[in-house]
Every structure is written in structure tokens, then in C-alpha cells.
N, C-alpha and C positions, 0 to 999 in steps of 0.2 A: 560969523560964521561958524569960528572954531568951537568957539560952543559949544554949535545945535550939533559940528561935529563928534562932538566927544559925550552933548548927550547921549546922540544916536547910538554912539558905541559903547555906553554903559548899557543900555538900553539891551541892546545888542547880546550884551555876554551875559545879563540878567535872565536871558530868555535861557542862553546857551545853555546855563546851571539846572534856569531851574528846570529844562528838558533831559539832563546828566542824571539830575536829583528821580523825577518821574521813570527814564528810561528804571536808572539802578532799582530803585524799587519795582516795577515791575520783575523783574528779570528773578530779583533774589526773593522773592517772593515763587517765582514761579519755581526755583531752583527746591526754595525747603518744601511745599510739595511734590515736587516729583522723584528729584536725590535726593532729600532728607526724612524719607515716607518713612523710615526706621529709627529716627530719630521724633518723630514724632511721636508713631507707638511708643516707648519707649516713655515720652511725658508725658505720655496718654495712663498706662503704667504707676506714674508715678503720680499722677495727680486721682488719679481713682483711690489711692492707696492712702494718698496725706487725706483725702476728701473725709475717706472713714475713721482716721483716725481726728481728723477736727472734728469732727459729726459729735464727742464723747465734750465736746470743752460749746461749744454753739450749735447747735441742732437746727437751724430753722434755713443760715444760711453758710454753711460750711460751704457745699456743691459748689455756687454760686460765688463764694469766695476764690475755690481756689481753681476754676473754669474763667473766670476772669482775671486772677491771674498770671494766670496760663497764653493767653491771648491776645495779655497789654506784654504779656513776653516775649512772646512773635513780633507782635507789630514794633512795636520797640527795639528791637533788637536788625530789627532789616530795618527800618528806618535808619539809625542810629548808623549800619554798618553801609546803609547810599549813600548819606548824610560824607561820614567820612571819607569813601570812592569819591565822589562829587568836591566837599574840597579838596582832597590829593589835587585834581586832575583827569582821573586816568574817564576817558569815556569807554563807550562799552563799543565802540568801532576797536578799538585799541588794542581789546584780546580776545586772542588769540579763537579760545571756547566760546566763544559768544559770536560763531556765522550763522547761527541760525536766528537768531535775531532779528541778523539786517537782510539775511536770501541770498549768506554764498554760502552757497557748495561745496566743500572739501569736494577737490578734485583727487578721489582713492588711486587708482591705477585705470590706465586704459582696458577697454574692452576689447580682444585678441581672439579671431574666429579662428574656430581649425583649422580647414582646410585657407585661407591666408596665406603663409606664406605661397600656397602653392598658384592661387587663381590671382594676389597681386601687380603681382610682376608682369602678366600679361596683360597685350594691349590691343 
């Protein structure tokens, strides 16, 4: 009975780790595309210049090599950072600025109408 419970807890823990890793991967990929747009523009510019330079050395596959390298660099960065965050035990629900991910709206301020001080107290 004890070994069955520990096995079940191990499976539950591993599923939670996989779920956390996948959520981190999705979140970091979205943040890279949306927030990191200037970074993507800089990487594309550097990639274009690098492919022009490499074109003289290897004319057939310079563009393919640079484009594949940049895409692989982005994918590996997202996967490594997601793995590190998962290994440290940081869950996406613990991060304050990720409230959009789990549907929690931040309440900035309540609406106060101009006529409310005059009419709200009337009964």
C-alpha cells in the first residue's frame, strides 16, 4: 500500500513538472515574440549581414545556415530557460506579472462616477 502511494505521488510530481515546463515554454515563446520584437529585429539584421558575409565563403547554404542557426538559438534559449525555471521550482502561478496567463485580472482602481457623492447616500 505504501509503495503504491509513493509511486502515485511520483507520477503526480512528474506530471506537474512536465506541465510547468510546458507552460514556461509557451509563456517564454510568447514573450519573445511579443515583448522581444526589437530583439528579433536586431537578430534578423545581424543574420542578414552574417549571411552576406558568409555568401562569399559558402555560396550555396549561407542563408540556410544563418537562418537555421538563429532559429535554433531562439528555440534552445527558450527551452533552457524553461528547464531552469522548472528545475528551480518556480511555478508560473507564483509570478506576479503572469496574471494574464491564468485569467486573473489586476484590479487597478474602482470606477467612481461624478454623481455618486451626491446620489449614493440617498435612500
